[in-house]
All heavy atoms as a GROMACS GRO file, in nm:
protein
  545
    1MET      N    1  -3.013  -1.567   2.019
    1MET     CA    2  -3.115  -1.476   2.064
    1MET      C    3  -3.175  -1.528   2.193
    1MET      O    4  -3.192  -1.647   2.210
    1MET     CB    5  -3.223  -1.464   1.957
    1MET     CG    6  -3.251  -1.325   1.917
    1MET     SD    7  -3.397  -1.315   1.817
    1MET     CE    8  -3.331  -1.239   1.674
    2SER      N    9  -3.210  -1.439   2.279
    2SER     CA   10  -3.264  -1.481   2.408
    2SER      C   11  -3.410  -1.525   2.395
    2SER      O   12  -3.482  -1.480   2.305
    2SER     CB   13  -3.253  -1.367   2.509
    2SER     OG   14  -3.346  -1.266   2.478
    3PRO      N   15  -3.454  -1.612   2.483
    3PRO     CA   16  -3.594  -1.659   2.478
    3PRO      C   17  -3.694  -1.545   2.498
    3PRO      O   18  -3.806  -1.552   2.446
    3PRO     CB   19  -3.602  -1.759   2.593
    3PRO     CG   20  -3.463  -1.801   2.620
    3PRO     CD   21  -3.376  -1.685   2.582
    4PHE      N   22  -3.655  -1.442   2.571
    4PHE     CA   23  -3.746  -1.330   2.594
    4PHE      C   24  -3.784  -1.261   2.463
    4PHE      O   25  -3.900  -1.225   2.442
    4PHE     CB   26  -3.684  -1.229   2.691
    4PHE     CG   27  -3.769  -1.107   2.710
    4PHE    CD1   28  -3.885  -1.114   2.785
    4PHE    CD2   29  -3.732  -0.987   2.652
    4PHE    CE1   30  -3.965  -1.002   2.803
    4PHE    CE2   31  -3.811  -0.875   2.669
    4PHE     CZ   32  -3.928  -0.882   2.745
    5ILE      N   33  -3.689  -1.244   2.375
    5ILE     CA   34  -3.716  -1.178   2.247
    5ILE      C   35  -3.810  -1.263   2.163
    5ILE      O   36  -3.903  -1.210   2.101
    5ILE     CB   37  -3.585  -1.147   2.173
    5ILE    CG1   38  -3.507  -1.042   2.252
    5ILE    CG2   39  -3.612  -1.100   2.031
    5ILE    CD1   40  -3.373  -1.008   2.196
    6TRP      N   41  -3.789  -1.394   2.160
    6TRP     CA   42  -3.878  -1.483   2.086
    6TRP      C   43  -4.018  -1.481   2.144
    6TRP      O   44  -4.118  -1.479   2.071
    6TRP     CB   45  -3.825  -1.626   2.085
    6TRP     CG   46  -3.714  -1.643   1.988
    6TRP    CD1   47  -3.583  -1.663   2.016
    6TRP    CD2   48  -3.723  -1.639   1.845
    6TRP    NE1   49  -3.510  -1.672   1.900
    6TRP    CE2   50  -3.594  -1.657   1.793
    6TRP    CE3   51  -3.828  -1.620   1.755
    6TRP    CZ2   52  -3.567  -1.659   1.657
    6TRP    CZ3   53  -3.801  -1.622   1.619
    6TRP    CH2   54  -3.672  -1.641   1.572
    7GLN      N   55  -4.028  -1.482   2.277
    7GLN     CA   56  -4.158  -1.477   2.340
    7GLN      C   57  -4.230  -1.346   2.310
    7GLN      O   58  -4.350  -1.345   2.285
    7GLN     CB   59  -4.144  -1.495   2.491
    7GLN     CG   60  -4.101  -1.633   2.531
    7GLN     CD   61  -4.066  -1.643   2.678
    7GLN    OE1   62  -4.062  -1.542   2.748
    7GLN    NE2   63  -4.042  -1.764   2.724
    8LEU      N   64  -4.157  -1.238   2.310
    8LEU     CA   65  -4.215  -1.109   2.277
    8LEU      C   66  -4.262  -1.105   2.131
    8LEU      O   67  -4.370  -1.053   2.100
    8LEU     CB   68  -4.113  -0.997   2.303
    8LEU     CG   69  -4.164  -0.855   2.291
    8LEU    CD1   70  -4.272  -0.828   2.395
    8LEU    CD2   71  -4.048  -0.758   2.309
    9PHE      N   72  -4.182  -1.164   2.042
    9PHE     CA   73  -4.220  -1.170   1.901
    9PHE      C   74  -4.346  -1.253   1.882
    9PHE      O   75  -4.438  -1.212   1.812
    9PHE     CB   76  -4.104  -1.228   1.819
    9PHE     CG   77  -4.140  -1.250   1.675
    9PHE    CD1   78  -4.153  -1.145   1.588
    9PHE    CD2   79  -4.161  -1.379   1.628
    9PHE    CE1   80  -4.187  -1.165   1.456
    9PHE    CE2   81  -4.195  -1.401   1.496
    9PHE     CZ   82  -4.208  -1.293   1.410
   10ILE      N   83  -4.352  -1.370   1.944
   10ILE     CA   84  -4.469  -1.457   1.931
   10ILE      C   85  -4.592  -1.391   1.991
   10ILE      O   86  -4.702  -1.398   1.934
   10ILE     CB   87  -4.442  -1.593   1.999
   10ILE    CG1   88  -4.329  -1.667   1.927
   10ILE    CG2   89  -4.568  -1.680   2.003
   10ILE    CD1   90  -4.357  -1.703   1.784
   11LEU      N   91  -4.577  -1.325   2.105
   11LEU     CA   92  -4.690  -1.256   2.167
   11LEU      C   93  -4.740  -1.143   2.078
   11LEU      O   94  -4.861  -1.127   2.060
   11LEU     CB   95  -4.650  -1.202   2.304
   11LEU     CG   96  -4.760  -1.130   2.381
   11LEU    CD1   97  -4.873  -1.226   2.415
   11LEU    CD2   98  -4.703  -1.066   2.505
   12SER      N   99  -4.651  -1.065   2.021
   12SER     CA  100  -4.694  -0.956   1.934
   12SER      C  101  -4.759  -1.009   1.807
   12SER      O  102  -4.856  -0.952   1.756
   12SER     CB  103  -4.578  -0.863   1.902
   12SER     OG  104  -4.477  -0.932   1.833
   13LEU      N  105  -4.709  -1.121   1.756
   13LEU     CA  106  -4.770  -1.183   1.638
   13LEU      C  107  -4.911  -1.233   1.671
   13LEU      O  108  -5.004  -1.213   1.592
   13LEU     CB  109  -4.683  -1.298   1.588
   13LEU     CG  110  -4.731  -1.372   1.464
   13LEU    CD1  111  -4.734  -1.277   1.344
   13LEU    CD2  112  -4.641  -1.490   1.434
   14LEU      N  113  -4.928  -1.292   1.787
   14LEU     CA  114  -5.059  -1.340   1.829
   14LEU      C  115  -5.158  -1.224   1.844
   14LEU      O  116  -5.273  -1.233   1.801
   14LEU     CB  117  -5.046  -1.417   1.959
   14LEU     CG  118  -5.175  -1.476   2.015
   14LEU    CD1  119  -5.232  -1.581   1.921
   14LEU    CD2  120  -5.150  -1.535   2.151
   15VAL      N  121  -5.112  -1.115   1.903
   15VAL     CA  122  -5.198  -0.997   1.919
   15VAL      C  123  -5.236  -0.941   1.782
   15VAL      O  124  -5.352  -0.904   1.758
   15VAL     CB  125  -5.129  -0.890   2.006
   15VAL    CG1  126  -5.202  -0.757   2.001
   15VAL    CG2  127  -5.117  -0.939   2.149
   16PHE      N  128  -5.142  -0.936   1.691
   16PHE     CA  129  -5.169  -0.886   1.555
   16PHE      C  130  -5.270  -0.974   1.483
   16PHE      O  131  -5.361  -0.923   1.417
   16PHE     CB  132  -5.038  -0.877   1.477
   16PHE     CG  133  -5.052  -0.818   1.340
   16PHE    CD1  134  -5.105  -0.692   1.322
   16PHE    CD2  135  -5.010  -0.889   1.228
   16PHE    CE1  136  -5.117  -0.636   1.195
   16PHE    CE2  137  -5.021  -0.835   1.102
   16PHE     CZ  138  -5.076  -0.708   1.086
   17ILE      N  139  -5.259  -1.105   1.498
   17ILE     CA  140  -5.352  -1.197   1.434
   17ILE      C  141  -5.492  -1.180   1.494
   17ILE      O  142  -5.592  -1.174   1.420
   17ILE     CB  143  -5.303  -1.342   1.448
   17ILE    CG1  144  -5.177  -1.362   1.366
   17ILE    CG2  145  -5.410  -1.442   1.407
   17ILE    CD1  146  -5.103  -1.489   1.398
   18LEU      N  147  -5.500  -1.173   1.626
   18LEU     CA  148  -5.631  -1.156   1.690
   18LEU      C  149  -5.694  -1.022   1.652
   18LEU      O  150  -5.815  -1.014   1.628
   18LEU     CB  151  -5.617  -1.168   1.841
   18LEU     CG  152  -5.584  -1.308   1.892
   18LEU    CD1  153  -5.560  -1.304   2.043
   18LEU    CD2  154  -5.694  -1.405   1.857
   19TYR      N  155  -5.614  -0.918   1.644
   19TYR     CA  156  -5.665  -0.787   1.601
   19TYR      C  157  -5.715  -0.794   1.457
   19TYR      O  158  -5.821  -0.738   1.424
   19TYR     CB  159  -5.556  -0.680   1.614
   19TYR     CG  160  -5.599  -0.547   1.560
   19TYR    CD1  161  -5.690  -0.468   1.630
   19TYR    CD2  162  -5.550  -0.500   1.440
   19TYR    CE1  163  -5.731  -0.346   1.582
   19TYR    CE2  164  -5.590  -0.378   1.389
   19TYR     CZ  165  -5.682  -0.301   1.460
   19TYR     OH  166  -5.722  -0.180   1.410
   20SER      N  167  -5.644  -0.865   1.373
   20SER     CA  168  -5.686  -0.879   1.233
   20SER      C  169  -5.819  -0.952   1.224
   20SER      O  170  -5.909  -0.911   1.149
   20SER     CB  171  -5.581  -0.955   1.153
   20SER     OG  172  -5.459  -0.888   1.155
   21LEU      N  173  -5.834  -1.060   1.299
   21LEU     CA  174  -5.959  -1.135   1.297
   21LEU      C  175  -6.074  -1.052   1.351
   21LEU      O  176  -6.187  -1.055   1.298
   21LEU     CB  177  -5.944  -1.264   1.377
   21LEU     CG  178  -5.855  -1.371   1.312
   21LEU    CD1  179  -5.833  -1.485   1.409
   21LEU    CD2  180  -5.916  -1.421   1.182
   22TYR      N  181  -6.049  -0.975   1.457
   22TYR     CA  182  -6.151  -0.887   1.511
   22TYR      C  183  -6.190  -0.780   1.408
   22TYR      O  184  -6.308  -0.751   1.390
   22TYR     CB  185  -6.100  -0.821   1.640
   22TYR     CG  186  -6.196  -0.719   1.696
   22TYR    CD1  187  -6.310  -0.760   1.765
   22TYR    CD2  188  -6.172  -0.583   1.679
   22TYR    CE1  189  -6.398  -0.667   1.816
   22TYR    CE2  190  -6.260  -0.490   1.730
   22TYR     CZ  191  -6.373  -0.532   1.798
   22TYR     OH  192  -6.461  -0.438   1.847
   23HIS      N  193  -6.092  -0.724   1.342
   23HIS     CA  194  -6.118  -0.621   1.242
   23HIS      C  195  -6.198  -0.677   1.125
   23HIS      O  196  -6.287  -0.610   1.073
   23HIS     CB  197  -5.984  -0.563   1.194
   23HIS     CG  198  -5.998  -0.429   1.131
   23HIS    ND1  199  -6.018  -0.413   0.997
   23HIS    CD2  200  -5.993  -0.304   1.183
   23HIS    CE1  201  -6.025  -0.285   0.969
   23HIS    NE2  202  -6.010  -0.216   1.081
   24VAL      N  203  -6.168  -0.801   1.085
   24VAL     CA  204  -6.245  -0.865   0.978
   24VAL      C  205  -6.390  -0.883   1.022
   24VAL      O  206  -6.483  -0.856   0.946
   24VAL     CB  207  -6.183  -1.002   0.940
   24VAL    CG1  208  -6.277  -1.081   0.852
   24VAL    CG2  209  -6.051  -0.983   0.871
   25ALA      N  210  -6.411  -0.928   1.145
   25ALA     CA  211  -6.546  -0.952   1.193
   25ALA      C  212  -6.627  -0.822   1.201
   25ALA      O  213  -6.748  -0.823   1.178
   25ALA     CB  214  -6.541  -1.019   1.330
   26GLN      N  215  -6.563  -0.711   1.230
   26GLN     CA  216  -6.632  -0.583   1.245
   26GLN      C  217  -6.644  -0.506   1.114
   26GLN      O  218  -6.706  -0.401   1.110
   26GLN     CB  219  -6.562  -0.496   1.349
   26GLN     CG  220  -6.559  -0.556   1.486
   26GLN     CD  221  -6.699  -0.578   1.542
   26GLN    OE1  222  -6.786  -0.493   1.526
   26GLN    NE2  223  -6.718  -0.691   1.607
   27SER      N  224  -6.584  -0.556   1.007
   27SER     CA  225  -6.584  -0.482   0.880
   27SER      C  226  -6.720  -0.489   0.811
   27SER      O  227  -6.807  -0.568   0.848
   27SER     CB  228  -6.475  -0.538   0.788
   27SER     OG  229  -6.511  -0.667   0.745
   28ASN      N  230  -6.734  -0.408   0.709
   28ASN     CA  231  -6.857  -0.404   0.631
   28ASN      C  232  -6.853  -0.496   0.510
   28ASN      O  233  -6.938  -0.486   0.423
   28ASN     CB  234  -6.885  -0.261   0.584
   28ASN     CG  235  -6.919  -0.169   0.698
   28ASN    OD1  236  -6.972  -0.213   0.800
   28ASN    ND2  237  -6.889  -0.042   0.683
   29ASN      N  238  -6.755  -0.583   0.504
   29ASN     CA  239  -6.744  -0.677   0.393
   29ASN      C  240  -6.858  -0.778   0.396
   29ASN      O  241  -6.921  -0.801   0.500
   29ASN     CB  242  -6.611  -0.753   0.400
   29ASN     CG  243  -6.494  -0.663   0.371
   29ASN    OD1  244  -6.503  -0.567   0.297
   29ASN    ND2  245  -6.381  -0.694   0.431
   30THR      N  246  -6.882  -0.841   0.283
   30THR     CA  247  -6.983  -0.946   0.276
   30THR      C  248  -6.931  -1.070   0.350
   30THR      O  249  -6.812  -1.082   0.377
   30THR     CB  250  -7.014  -0.981   0.131
   30THR    OG1  251  -6.895  -1.025   0.067
   30THR    CG2  252  -7.072  -0.862   0.057
   31TRP      N  253  -7.024  -1.161   0.381
   31TRP     CA  254  -6.986  -1.280   0.458
   31TRP      C  255  -6.886  -1.366   0.384
   31TRP      O  256  -6.796  -1.423   0.446
   31TRP     CB  257  -7.110  -1.361   0.493
   31TRP     CG  258  -7.182  -1.302   0.608
   31TRP    CD1  259  -7.297  -1.226   0.602
   31TRP    CD2  260  -7.144  -1.304   0.745
   31TRP    NE1  261  -7.331  -1.184   0.729
   31TRP    CE2  262  -7.239  -1.232   0.818
   31TRP    CE3  263  -7.036  -1.362   0.813
   31TRP    CZ2  264  -7.232  -1.215   0.955
   31TRP    CZ3  265  -7.029  -1.346   0.950
   31TRP    CH2  266  -7.126  -1.273   1.019
   32ASP      N  267  -6.897  -1.376   0.253
   32ASP     CA  268  -6.802  -1.460   0.180
   32ASP      C  269  -6.661  -1.402   0.184
   32ASP      O  270  -6.563  -1.474   0.200
   32ASP     CB  271  -6.847  -1.484   0.036
   32ASP     CG  272  -6.872  -1.355  -0.042
   32ASP    OD1  273  -6.887  -1.249   0.020
   32ASP    OD2  274  -6.878  -1.363  -0.167
   33ARG      N  275  -6.650  -1.270   0.177
   33ARG     CA  276  -6.517  -1.208   0.190
   33ARG      C  277  -6.462  -1.224   0.331
   33ARG      O  278  -6.343  -1.246   0.349
   33ARG     CB  279  -6.524  -1.059   0.156
   33ARG     CG  280  -6.521  -1.035   0.008
   33ARG     CD  281  -6.507  -0.886  -0.017
   33ARG     NE  282  -6.483  -0.870  -0.157
   33ARG     CZ  283  -6.381  -0.801  -0.206
   33ARG    NH1  284  -6.298  -0.741  -0.126
   33ARG    NH2  285  -6.364  -0.793  -0.334
   34LYS      N  286  -6.549  -1.212   0.431
   34LYS     CA  287  -6.504  -1.229   0.569
   34LYS      C  288  -6.450  -1.370   0.591
   34LYS      O  289  -6.346  -1.388   0.656
   34LYS     CB  290  -6.619  -1.203   0.667
   34LYS     CG  291  -6.655  -1.057   0.681
   34LYS     CD  292  -6.764  -1.040   0.784
   34LYS     CE  293  -6.803  -0.894   0.797
   34LYS     NZ  294  -6.901  -0.872   0.903
   35ILE      N  295  -6.518  -1.469   0.537
   35ILE     CA  296  -6.472  -1.608   0.552
   35ILE      C  297  -6.339  -1.628   0.481
   35ILE      O  298  -6.248  -1.691   0.535
   35ILE     CB  299  -6.579  -1.706   0.501
   35ILE    CG1  300  -6.700  -1.702   0.593
   35ILE    CG2  301  -6.524  -1.847   0.490
   35ILE    CD1  302  -6.819  -1.779   0.543
   36ILE      N  303  -6.325  -1.574   0.363
   36ILE     CA  304  -6.199  -1.586   0.288
   36ILE      C  305  -6.085  -1.521   0.365
   36ILE      O  306  -5.977  -1.579   0.380
   36ILE     CB  307  -6.213  -1.526   0.147
   36ILE    CG1  308  -6.305  -1.612   0.063
   36ILE    CG2  309  -6.077  -1.510   0.080
   36ILE    CD1  310  -6.344  -1.552  -0.069
   37TYR      N  311  -6.107  -1.401   0.417
   37TYR     CA  312  -6.003  -1.333   0.493
   37TYR      C  313  -5.969  -1.409   0.621
   37TYR      O  314  -5.852  -1.420   0.658
   37TYR     CB  315  -6.043  -1.190   0.526
   37TYR     CG  316  -6.030  -1.094   0.410
   37TYR    CD1  317  -6.133  -1.007   0.377
   37TYR    CD2  318  -5.914  -1.089   0.333
   37TYR    CE1  319  -6.121  -0.918   0.271
   37TYR    CE2  320  -5.902  -1.001   0.228
   37TYR     CZ  321  -6.006  -0.916   0.197
   37TYR     OH  322  -5.993  -0.829   0.093
   38CYS      N  323  -6.070  -1.461   0.691
   38CYS     CA  324  -6.043  -1.536   0.814
   38CYS      C  325  -5.962  -1.661   0.786
   38CYS      O  326  -5.866  -1.692   0.859
   38CYS     CB  327  -6.173  -1.572   0.884
   38CYS     SG  328  -6.251  -1.434   0.967
   39VAL      N  329  -5.997  -1.734   0.682
   39VAL     CA  330  -5.921  -1.854   0.646
   39VAL      C  331  -5.779  -1.816   0.607
   39VAL      O  332  -5.682  -1.882   0.648
   39VAL     CB  333  -5.992  -1.932   0.533
   39VAL    CG1  334  -5.903  -2.039   0.475
   39VAL    CG2  335  -6.122  -1.991   0.584
   40LEU      N  336  -5.764  -1.712   0.530
   40LEU     CA  337  -5.632  -1.666   0.489
   40LEU      C  338  -5.547  -1.627   0.610
   40LEU      O  339  -5.429  -1.662   0.619
   40LEU     CB  340  -5.644  -1.547   0.394
   40LEU     CG  341  -5.519  -1.497   0.326
   40LEU    CD1  342  -5.463  -1.604   0.234
   40LEU    CD2  343  -5.547  -1.371   0.248
   41ILE      N  344  -5.607  -1.557   0.706
   41ILE     CA  345  -5.534  -1.516   0.826
   41ILE      C  346  -5.498  -1.636   0.912
   41ILE      O  347  -5.389  -1.643   0.969
   41ILE     CB  348  -5.616  -1.412   0.905
   41ILE    CG1  349  -5.621  -1.281   0.829
   41ILE    CG2  350  -5.557  -1.390   1.043
   41ILE    CD1  351  -5.719  -1.180   0.885
   42LEU      N  352  -5.587  -1.734   0.922
   42LEU     CA  353  -5.559  -1.850   1.006
   42LEU      C  354  -5.459  -1.946   0.943
   42LEU      O  355  -5.381  -2.009   1.014
   42LEU     CB  356  -5.689  -1.924   1.038
   42LEU     CG  357  -5.783  -1.847   1.131
   42LEU    CD1  358  -5.915  -1.922   1.145
   42LEU    CD2  359  -5.720  -1.825   1.266
   43VAL      N  360  -5.459  -1.959   0.811
   43VAL     CA  361  -5.366  -2.050   0.744
   43VAL      C  362  -5.228  -1.987   0.729
   43VAL      O  363  -5.126  -2.051   0.753
   43VAL     CB  364  -5.422  -2.093   0.607
   43VAL    CG1  365  -5.321  -2.174   0.528
   43VAL    CG2  366  -5.550  -2.174   0.626
   44PHE      N  367  -5.225  -1.861   0.690
   44PHE     CA  368  -5.099  -1.787   0.674
   44PHE      C  369  -5.106  -1.663   0.762
   44PHE      O  370  -5.138  -1.554   0.714
   44PHE     CB  371  -5.078  -1.743   0.528
   44PHE     CG  372  -5.082  -1.855   0.430
   44PHE    CD1  373  -5.192  -1.872   0.347
   44PHE    CD2  374  -4.978  -1.945   0.421
   44PHE    CE1  375  -5.196  -1.975   0.256
   44PHE    CE2  376  -4.980  -2.048   0.329
   44PHE     CZ  377  -5.090  -2.064   0.247
   45PRO      N  378  -5.077  -1.677   0.892
   45PRO     CA  379  -5.107  -1.568   0.987
   45PRO      C  380  -5.046  -1.433   0.953
   45PRO      O  381  -5.118  -1.335   0.940
   45PRO     CB  382  -5.051  -1.620   1.119
   45PRO     CG  383  -5.043  -1.766   1.104
   45PRO     CD  384  -5.021  -1.793   0.959
   46LEU      N  385  -4.918  -1.426   0.936
   46LEU     CA  386  -4.854  -1.296   0.912
   46LEU      C  387  -4.887  -1.244   0.773
   46LEU      O  388  -4.929  -1.130   0.756
   46LEU     CB  389  -4.703  -1.308   0.932
   46LEU     CG  390  -4.626  -1.178   0.935
   46LEU    CD1  391  -4.674  -1.091   1.050
   46LEU    CD2  392  -4.478  -1.206   0.951
   47PHE      N  393  -4.872  -1.330   0.674
   47PHE     CA  394  -4.901  -1.292   0.536
   47PHE      C  395  -5.048  -1.257   0.519
   47PHE      O  396  -5.083  -1.157   0.455
   47PHE     CB  397  -4.861  -1.407   0.442
   47PHE     CG  398  -4.895  -1.382   0.299
   47PHE    CD1  399  -4.824  -1.291   0.224
   47PHE    CD2  400  -5.001  -1.449   0.239
   47PHE    CE1  401  -4.855  -1.268   0.091
   47PHE    CE2  402  -5.033  -1.427   0.107
   47PHE     CZ  403  -4.960  -1.336   0.033
   48GLY      N  404  -5.137  -1.338   0.577
   48GLY     CA  405  -5.281  -1.314   0.565
   48GLY      C  406  -5.324  -1.184   0.627
   48GLY      O  407  -5.409  -1.113   0.574
   49SER      N  408  -5.266  -1.151   0.741
   49SER     CA  409  -5.300  -1.025   0.808
   49SER      C  410  -5.258  -0.906   0.725
   49SER      O  411  -5.333  -0.809   0.709
   49SER     CB  412  -5.234  -1.019   0.945
   49SER     OG  413  -5.282  -1.121   1.028
   50PHE      N  414  -5.137  -0.911   0.670
   50PHE     CA  415  -5.091  -0.801   0.586
   50PHE      C  416  -5.174  -0.790   0.460
   50PHE      O  417  -5.209  -0.679   0.417
   50PHE     CB  418  -4.944  -0.817   0.550
   50PHE     CG  419  -4.851  -0.776   0.662
   50PHE    CD1  420  -4.757  -0.865   0.711
   50PHE    CD2  421  -4.857  -0.650   0.717
   50PHE    CE1  422  -4.672  -0.829   0.813
   50PHE    CE2  423  -4.772  -0.612   0.820
   50PHE     CZ  424  -4.679  -0.702   0.868
   51VAL      N  425  -5.209  -0.902   0.400
   51VAL     CA  426  -5.293  -0.898   0.279
   51VAL      C  427  -5.427  -0.834   0.310
   51VAL      O  428  -5.476  -0.750   0.235
   51VAL     CB  429  -5.311  -1.040   0.221
   51VAL    CG1  430  -5.422  -1.044   0.118
   51VAL    CG2  431  -5.182  -1.089   0.160
   52TYR      N  432  -5.487  -0.873   0.422
   52TYR     CA  433  -5.617  -0.816   0.458
   52TYR      C  434  -5.607  -0.664   0.475
   52TYR      O  435  -5.688  -0.590   0.421
   52TYR     CB  436  -5.672  -0.878   0.586
   52TYR     CG  437  -5.792  -0.803   0.637
   52TYR    CD1  438  -5.912  -0.807   0.568
   52TYR    CD2  439  -5.784  -0.721   0.749
   52TYR    CE1  440  -6.021  -0.734   0.611
   52TYR    CE2  441  -5.892  -0.649   0.793
   52TYR     CZ  442  -6.010  -0.656   0.723
   52TYR     OH  443  -6.118  -0.583   0.764
   53PHE      N  444  -5.509  -0.618   0.550
   53PHE     CA  445  -5.501  -0.475   0.576
   53PHE      C  446  -5.470  -0.396   0.449
   53PHE      O  447  -5.524  -0.288   0.429
   53PHE     CB  448  -5.400  -0.444   0.686
   53PHE     CG  449  -5.454  -0.473   0.822
   53PHE    CD1  450  -5.398  -0.573   0.900
   53PHE    CD2  451  -5.560  -0.402   0.873
   53PHE    CE1  452  -5.449  -0.600   1.026
   53PHE    CE2  453  -5.612  -0.427   0.999
   53PHE     CZ  454  -5.556  -0.528   1.075
   54PHE      N  455  -5.386  -0.449   0.360
   54PHE     CA  456  -5.356  -0.376   0.238
   54PHE      C  457  -5.470  -0.383   0.138
   54PHE      O  458  -5.502  -0.284   0.074
   54PHE     CB  459  -5.226  -0.426   0.175
   54PHE     CG  460  -5.104  -0.383   0.251
   54PHE    CD1  461  -5.015  -0.476   0.299
   54PHE    CD2  462  -5.078  -0.249   0.276
   54PHE    CE1  463  -4.902  -0.438   0.371
   54PHE    CE2  464  -4.967  -0.209   0.347
   54PHE     CZ  465  -4.879  -0.304   0.395
   55MET      N  466  -5.534  -0.498   0.126
   55MET     CA  467  -5.647  -0.511   0.033
   55MET      C  468  -5.767  -0.431   0.084
   55MET      O  469  -5.838  -0.370   0.005
   55MET     CB  470  -5.686  -0.658   0.015
   55MET     CG  471  -5.582  -0.740  -0.057
   55MET     SD  472  -5.551  -0.683  -0.224
   55MET     CE  473  -5.703  -0.732  -0.301
   56ASN      N  474  -5.790  -0.432   0.212
   56ASN     CA  475  -5.902  -0.358   0.269
   56ASN      C  476  -5.881  -0.209   0.253
   56ASN      O  477  -5.974  -0.135   0.228
   56ASN     CB  478  -5.920  -0.395   0.416
   56ASN     CG  479  -6.053  -0.350   0.469
   56ASN    OD1  480  -6.152  -0.349   0.397
   56ASN    ND2  481  -6.055  -0.313   0.594
   57ARG      N  482  -5.759  -0.164   0.267
   57ARG     CA  483  -5.729  -0.020   0.251
   57ARG      C  484  -5.754   0.024   0.106
   57ARG      O  485  -5.813   0.128   0.083
   57ARG     CB  486  -5.585   0.007   0.291
   57ARG     CG  487  -5.551   0.154   0.280
   57ARG     CD  488  -5.416   0.182   0.339
   57ARG     NE  489  -5.428   0.162   0.484
   57ARG     CZ  490  -5.326   0.131   0.563
   57ARG    NH1  491  -5.207   0.117   0.513
   57ARG    NH2  492  -5.344   0.115   0.692
   58THR      N  493  -5.711  -0.056   0.009
   58THR     CA  494  -5.731  -0.016  -0.131
   58THR      C  495  -5.879  -0.027  -0.167
   58THR      O  496  -5.929   0.054  -0.243
   58THR     CB  497  -5.648  -0.104  -0.225
   58THR    OG1  498  -5.681  -0.242  -0.205
   58THR    CG2  499  -5.500  -0.083  -0.202
   59THR      N  500  -5.951  -0.123  -0.111
   59THR     CA  501  -6.094  -0.135  -0.138
   59THR      C  502  -6.169  -0.017  -0.079
   59THR      O  503  -6.262   0.036  -0.141
   59THR     CB  504  -6.149  -0.268  -0.080
   59THR    OG1  505  -6.074  -0.375  -0.133
   59THR    CG2  506  -6.294  -0.287  -0.116
   60ALA      N  507  -6.133   0.025   0.040
   60ALA     CA  508  -6.199   0.139   0.104
   60ALA      C  509  -6.174   0.267   0.024
   60ALA      O  510  -6.264   0.352   0.010
   60ALA     CB  511  -6.150   0.154   0.246
   61LYS      N  512  -6.054   0.284  -0.030
   61LYS     CA  513  -6.025   0.403  -0.109
   61LYS      C  514  -6.106   0.402  -0.239
   61LYS      O  515  -6.152   0.506  -0.284
   61LYS     CB  516  -5.876   0.410  -0.142
   61LYS     CG  517  -5.791   0.455  -0.027
   61LYS     CD  518  -5.647   0.465  -0.070
   61LYS     CE  519  -5.558   0.505   0.047
   61LYS     NZ  520  -5.417   0.509   0.009
   62ASN      N  521  -6.124   0.285  -0.300
   62ASN     CA  522  -6.198   0.276  -0.425
   62ASN      C  523  -6.347   0.300  -0.404
   62ASN      O  524  -6.416   0.344  -0.494
   62ASN     CB  525  -6.178   0.139  -0.489
   62ASN     CG  526  -6.037   0.123  -0.543
   62ASN    OD1  527  -5.969   0.222  -0.568
   62ASN    ND2  528  -5.995   0.001  -0.559
   63ASN      N  529  -6.399   0.272  -0.286
   63ASN     CA  530  -6.542   0.290  -0.258
   63ASN      C  531  -6.577   0.434  -0.225
   63ASN      O  532  -6.694   0.469  -0.225
   63ASN     CB  533  -6.585   0.198  -0.142
   63ASN     CG  534  -6.589   0.054  -0.186
   63ASN    OD1  535  -6.599   0.023  -0.304
   63ASN    ND2  536  -6.582  -0.036  -0.090
   64GLN      N  537  -6.482   0.519  -0.198
   64GLN     CA  538  -6.512   0.658  -0.162
   64GLN      C  539  -6.536   0.743  -0.283
   64GLN      O  540  -6.509   0.727  -0.389
   64GLN     CB  541  -6.399   0.718  -0.080
   64GLN     CG  542  -6.393   0.658   0.056
   64GLN     CD  543  -6.280   0.720   0.139
   64GLN    OE1  544  -6.200   0.799   0.087
   64GLN    NE2  545  -6.274   0.686   0.265
   0.00000   0.00000   0.00000
């Protein structure tokens, strides 16, 4: 694989992680949940981001 594809993948992963952290900071979750999600995203970047978006979506649906 060419280095350009890897660089594009890493850049898109970084943008996704930063977007996830921004979304966590702007959410209406309590501070303890925000800290848990931030740690999860920082320790397991791809997995943590997907967990946050899927868990947040199901939580939002349950609150309506």
